[in-house]
C-alpha positions as CSV (number, residue, x, y, z in Angstrom):
1,L,0.0,0.0,0.0
2,P,1.2,3.5,-0.7
3,E,2.2,5.6,2.4
4,V,1.7,9.3,2.8
5,F,3.7,11.9,4.8
6,A,1.7,14.9,5.9
7,I,3.9,17.8,7.2
8,I,2.0,20.6,8.8
9,S,4.0,23.8,9.5
10,P,3.5,27.5,9.7
11,I,6.8,27.9,7.7
12,H,6.4,27.8,4.0
13,A,9.5,25.8,2.8
14,P,8.4,23.2,0.3
15,L,11.9,22.2,-0.9
16,F,13.1,21.7,2.7
17,Y,10.1,19.5,3.5
18,F,10.4,17.6,0.3
19,A,14.0,16.8,1.2
20,L,12.9,15.8,4.7
21,A,10.2,13.5,3.2
22,R,12.8,11.8,1.0
23,E,14.9,11.1,4.1
24,C,11.8,9.8,5.9
25,V,11.1,7.3,3.1
26,C,14.6,6.0,3.4
27,Y,14.2,5.5,7.1
28,L,10.7,4.0,6.7
29,H,12.1,1.2,4.5
30,D,14.8,0.5,7.1
31,N,12.9,0.6,10.4
32,L,9.8,2.4,11.7
33,K,11.5,3.0,15.1
34,K,14.4,4.7,13.3
35,L,12.0,7.0,11.5
36,E,10.3,7.9,14.7
37,N,13.7,8.8,16.2
38,L,14.6,10.9,13.2
39,L,11.4,12.9,13.4
40,N,11.8,13.5,17.1
41,V,15.3,14.8,16.5
42,V,14.2,17.0,13.6
43,Y,11.3,18.3,15.7
44,R,13.6,19.5,18.4
45,C,16.0,21.3,16.0
46,T,15.8,24.9,15.1
47,F,14.4,25.5,11.6
48,P,17.3,26.4,9.2
49,T,16.9,29.9,7.7
50,D,19.0,32.1,5.4
51,G,20.7,29.3,3.6
52,S,21.8,27.4,6.7
53,S,21.3,23.7,7.0
54,L,19.8,21.1,9.3
55,H,22.4,18.5,10.3
56,V,21.4,15.2,11.8
57,F,24.1,12.6,12.7
58,E,23.2,9.0,13.3
59,K,25.5,6.3,14.6
60,A,24.3,2.7,14.2
61,K,25.1,-0.2,16.4
62,D,27.3,-1.7,13.7
63,G,29.5,1.5,13.7
64,F,28.0,2.8,10.4
65,K,27.6,6.6,10.6
66,R,25.0,8.6,8.6
67,N,25.0,12.3,8.2
68,I,21.8,13.9,7.0
69,V,22.0,17.5,5.7
70,I,18.9,19.3,4.6
71,R,19.4,22.9,3.4
72,G,17.0,25.7,4.3
73,Q,16.1,28.2,1.5
74,G,15.6,31.2,3.6
75,P,12.6,33.5,3.5
76,T,11.1,34.4,0.1
77,L,8.8,37.3,-0.5
78,G,5.1,36.2,-0.6
79,Q,6.0,32.7,0.8
80,S,7.0,33.4,4.3
81,D,3.7,33.9,6.0
82,C,0.8,32.3,4.1
83,S,-0.8,31.2,7.4
84,G,-1.4,34.8,8.4
85,I,-3.3,35.4,5.1
86,V,-5.4,32.3,5.6
87,R,-6.1,33.3,9.2
88,R,-7.2,36.9,8.2
89,M,-9.3,35.9,5.2
90,G,-10.7,32.8,6.9
91,P,-10.6,29.2,5.7
92,E,-13.8,29.4,3.7
93,I,-12.8,32.4,1.6
94,T,-9.3,31.0,1.1
95,V,-10.7,27.7,-0.1
96,A,-13.1,29.6,-2.4
97,I,-10.3,31.6,-3.9
98,I,-8.1,28.5,-4.4
99,A,-11.0,26.7,-6.0
100,A,-11.6,29.7,-8.3
101,L,-8.0,29.7,-9.4
102,L,-8.0,25.9,-10.0
103,A,-11.1,26.4,-12.1
104,E,-9.1,29.0,-14.1
105,Q,-11.4,31.9,-13.2
106,R,-10.5,35.6,-12.7
107,V,-9.7,36.6,-9.1
108,I,-9.2,40.1,-7.7
109,I,-8.1,40.6,-4.1
110,A,-8.6,44.2,-2.8
111,G,-7.2,45.9,0.2
112,G,-6.3,49.3,1.7
113,S,-2.5,49.3,1.2
114,V,-0.1,48.2,-1.6
115,Q,1.9,46.1,0.9
116,C,-1.1,44.1,2.3
117,V,-2.6,43.5,-1.2
118,C,0.7,42.4,-2.7
119,H,1.5,40.1,0.2
120,A,-2.0,38.5,0.0
121,V,-1.9,37.9,-3.8
122,Q,1.6,36.4,-3.6
123,S,0.6,34.2,-0.7
124,V,-2.5,33.0,-2.4
125,A,-0.4,32.1,-5.5
126,C,1.9,30.2,-3.1
127,L,-1.0,28.2,-1.7
128,L,-1.4,26.6,-5.0
129,H,1.8,24.6,-4.5
130,P,2.7,22.1,-6.0
131,F,0.8,23.7,-8.9
132,S,1.8,27.1,-10.2
133,W,-0.4,29.9,-11.7
134,P,0.4,30.0,-15.4
135,Y,-1.8,33.0,-16.2
136,T,-1.6,36.7,-15.5
137,L,-0.5,37.5,-12.0
138,I,-0.3,41.2,-11.0
139,P,0.4,41.7,-7.2
140,V,-1.1,45.3,-7.4
141,L,-2.7,46.6,-10.5
142,P,-1.8,50.3,-11.1
143,D,-4.6,52.8,-11.5
144,S,-3.7,53.5,-15.1
145,L,-4.1,49.8,-16.1
146,L,-7.6,49.1,-14.7
147,E,-8.9,48.0,-18.2
148,I,-6.9,44.8,-17.8
149,V,-9.7,43.4,-15.6
150,N,-11.8,43.2,-18.8
151,S,-9.4,40.5,-20.1
152,P,-11.2,37.3,-21.0
153,T,-8.3,35.1,-19.7
154,P,-7.9,33.9,-16.1
155,Y,-5.9,36.2,-13.8
156,L,-5.0,36.8,-10.2
157,M,-4.7,40.5,-9.4
158,G,-4.4,42.7,-6.4
159,L,-6.3,46.0,-6.4
160,L,-6.5,48.9,-4.0
161,R,-9.9,49.3,-2.5
162,T,-10.1,52.9,-3.7
163,N,-10.4,51.5,-7.3
164,M,-13.1,48.9,-6.5
165,Y,-16.0,51.2,-7.3
166,K,-14.7,51.4,-10.9
167,L,-15.2,47.7,-11.3
168,K,-18.8,47.3,-9.9
169,S,-20.4,46.9,-13.3
170,L,-17.9,44.2,-14.4
171,A,-18.4,42.2,-11.2
172,A,-22.2,42.3,-11.5
173,K,-22.1,40.9,-15.1
174,D,-19.3,38.4,-14.7
175,K,-19.9,35.0,-13.1
176,N,-16.4,33.8,-13.7
177,Q,-14.8,36.3,-11.4
178,C,-14.1,36.0,-7.7
179,T,-13.5,39.2,-5.8
180,D,-12.5,39.5,-2.2
181,D,-12.0,42.7,-0.2
182,L,-9.5,42.1,2.5
183,T,-11.0,44.7,4.8
184,Q,-14.4,43.0,4.8
185,V,-12.8,39.9,6.4
186,G,-10.9,41.7,9.0
187,F,-7.5,42.2,7.3
188,T,-5.6,45.0,8.8
189,S,-2.3,46.4,7.6
């Protein structure tokens, strides 16, 4: 039977966790107790950041030594705190946005500041992992380019709340668009 590893963490580091899962598979084929010991050691270690690595040394009874090195990638803009965005938008809205993206619909996320809108859009794009968004992705749409929202292709865009009133007629006519105002769900910047 296939086995599944579920790693739940507030730290967005897919490459690190993929490398850890590979090591877990090696240990699982050897001995379940060894796997449990490895996970206990990793759990107690400090998470590697800024290019540092997690080092785990194992010495077996037969004298064989094993050195496991898993490199951390460091923080990446838009990928470091996806949990905060999920918490602020709520799980229902977050799932609805991800479902809209997977259905290749047009999604606009609005908010009061460039920083919070940009972070929310990039975080939502990261939540699609292991998939990636192949269509138009604009973290914050400039005022002068608002006509882009009339594009028939799927997109994920951020928009300042002050420009939302200009889009009311589009949102009323379009059933393939998902719009979320961050302030209506308690997002504060």
